[in-house]
C-alpha positions as CSV (number, residue, x, y, z in Angstrom):
1,M,38.0,-34.1,7.6
2,K,34.6,-35.0,9.2
3,Q,34.2,-31.4,10.3
4,I,34.8,-30.1,6.7
5,I,32.3,-32.6,5.2
6,L,29.7,-31.8,7.9
7,T,30.1,-28.1,7.4
8,S,29.8,-28.4,3.7
9,I,26.6,-30.5,3.9
10,L,25.1,-28.1,6.4
11,F,26.0,-25.2,4.1
12,L,24.5,-26.9,1.1
13,L,21.3,-27.6,3.0
14,A,21.0,-24.0,4.1
15,L,21.4,-22.6,0.6
16,P,17.6,-22.3,0.0
17,L,17.3,-20.3,3.2
18,F,19.4,-17.4,2.0
19,S,16.8,-15.7,0.0
20,Q,14.7,-12.8,1.2
21,S,10.9,-12.8,1.0
22,K,9.1,-10.1,-0.9
23,T,7.7,-8.1,2.1
24,D,7.7,-4.7,0.5
25,S,4.4,-5.4,-1.2
26,I,1.2,-3.6,0.0
27,R,-1.9,-5.7,0.8
28,T,-5.5,-4.7,1.2
29,I,-7.1,-5.9,4.3
30,D,-10.7,-5.0,5.2
31,G,-10.5,-1.8,3.0
32,S,-7.2,-0.6,4.5
33,F,-3.7,-0.9,3.1
34,V,-1.1,-2.8,5.0
35,R,2.6,-3.2,4.6
36,N,4.8,-5.3,6.9
37,G,1.9,-5.5,9.3
38,Q,1.5,-1.8,9.6
39,T,-1.7,0.0,8.4
40,L,-0.8,2.8,6.0
41,S,-2.3,6.3,5.8
42,N,-3.0,8.0,2.5
43,R,0.1,10.2,3.0
44,Q,2.3,7.1,3.7
45,L,0.9,5.4,0.6
46,L,1.7,8.5,-1.5
47,D,5.3,8.6,0.0
48,I,5.8,4.8,-0.6
49,T,4.7,4.9,-4.2
50,I,7.0,7.8,-5.1
51,T,9.5,5.2,-6.4
52,N,7.1,4.1,-9.1
53,K,5.9,7.1,-11.2
54,A,2.7,5.4,-12.6
55,A,1.7,4.2,-9.1
56,H,2.4,7.6,-7.6
57,D,0.4,9.4,-10.3
58,E,-2.5,7.0,-9.7
59,M,-2.3,7.5,-5.9
60,Q,-2.2,11.3,-6.3
61,T,-5.4,11.0,-8.3
62,A,-6.9,8.9,-5.6
63,K,-5.9,11.4,-2.9
64,D,-7.3,14.3,-4.9
65,N,-10.6,12.4,-5.1
66,L,-10.6,11.7,-1.4
67,D,-9.7,15.3,-0.5
68,G,-12.5,16.7,-2.7
69,G,-15.0,14.2,-1.3
70,N,-14.0,15.1,2.2
71,V,-14.6,18.8,1.5
72,L,-17.9,18.2,-0.1
73,G,-19.0,15.9,2.7
74,A,-18.0,18.4,5.4
75,I,-19.8,21.3,3.7
76,G,-22.8,19.0,3.0
77,G,-22.9,17.8,6.6
78,G,-22.8,21.4,7.9
79,L,-25.6,22.5,5.5
80,L,-27.7,19.5,6.5
81,G,-26.9,19.8,10.3
82,F,-27.6,23.5,10.6
83,P,-31.3,23.2,9.7
84,L,-31.6,20.1,11.9
85,G,-30.1,22.0,14.8
86,T,-32.3,24.9,14.2
87,A,-35.4,22.7,14.1
88,L,-34.4,20.9,17.3
89,A,-33.9,24.3,19.0
90,G,-37.5,25.2,18.1
91,G,-36.8,27.2,14.9
92,K,-38.2,26.6,11.4
93,F,-36.6,23.8,9.4
94,N,-34.9,25.2,6.2
95,W,-35.5,22.7,3.5
96,Y,-33.4,24.4,0.9
97,L,-30.3,24.3,3.1
98,A,-31.0,20.6,4.0
99,G,-31.5,19.7,0.3
100,A,-28.2,21.4,-0.7
101,G,-26.4,19.6,2.1
102,A,-27.9,16.3,1.1
103,A,-27.0,16.9,-2.6
104,L,-23.3,17.7,-1.6
105,I,-23.2,14.5,0.5
106,L,-24.5,12.5,-2.5
107,L,-21.8,14.1,-4.6
108,E,-19.2,12.8,-2.2
109,I,-20.1,9.2,-2.7
110,P,-18.8,8.9,-6.3
111,L,-15.6,10.7,-5.3
112,F,-15.0,8.2,-2.5
113,V,-15.7,5.2,-4.8
114,A,-13.2,6.7,-7.3
115,Y,-10.7,7.1,-4.5
116,K,-11.0,3.4,-3.6
117,Q,-10.6,2.4,-7.3
118,H,-7.6,4.6,-7.9
119,A,-5.9,3.6,-4.6
120,R,-6.3,-0.1,-5.3
121,N,-5.0,0.4,-8.9
122,A,-2.0,2.4,-7.5
123,V,-1.2,-0.5,-5.1
124,A,-1.5,-3.0,-7.9
125,I,0.8,-1.0,-10.1
126,Y,3.3,-0.6,-7.2
127,N,3.2,-4.3,-6.3
128,K,3.6,-5.3,-10.0
129,G,6.6,-3.0,-10.3
130,L,8.5,-4.4,-7.3
131,K,11.5,-6.4,-8.2
132,S,12.0,-9.7,-6.4
133,T,14.7,-9.3,-3.8
134,A,15.4,-13.0,-3.8
135,S,18.1,-14.3,-6.1
136,T,17.6,-17.9,-7.3
137,N,20.4,-17.9,-9.9
138,F,23.7,-18.9,-8.5
139,N,26.7,-20.9,-9.6
140,L,28.2,-23.3,-7.1
141,K,31.8,-24.6,-7.7
142,L,33.9,-26.8,-5.6
143,G,37.6,-26.6,-6.2
144,L,41.0,-25.5,-5.1
145,T,41.5,-22.1,-3.7
146,C,44.6,-20.3,-2.4
147,N,43.8,-21.6,1.1
148,G,43.1,-25.2,0.0
149,I,39.9,-26.8,-1.0
150,G,36.9,-24.5,-1.0
151,I,33.4,-23.8,-2.2
152,K,32.8,-20.8,-4.5
153,I,29.3,-19.4,-5.0
154,R,28.7,-16.8,-7.6
155,F,25.4,-15.0,-7.8
């Protein structure tokens, strides 16, 4: 009898421990996105948010902005670097190419800012759409069962 009472008391004390924590959420740490302690790439973020249409669409917009910014930045860096390399090698500095490269680099900045805003918004939408995995509603009944006295928990 002591063993049944002790087991029942331990079981009742352990009831609050059965719930799961909400670890599927994505956090922003130092400008990067982290889930379960792992830093996520843009592709992983896009794959994770596929379960939430609004978050996925927002993340797709963010990725499009980042991809466009990367293309403009790479072309701008090349157009700016070529005249610099030519000038360092003893040639004439081409101001037109350097100006076009600088302009493309400046055009990259708003696209990168838009990427950050859309990505943060996508993460917020995704986190808001997560359902809590912990169930706090349960019904505890003590009574007779086919095997004797028992505890019945219904979630």
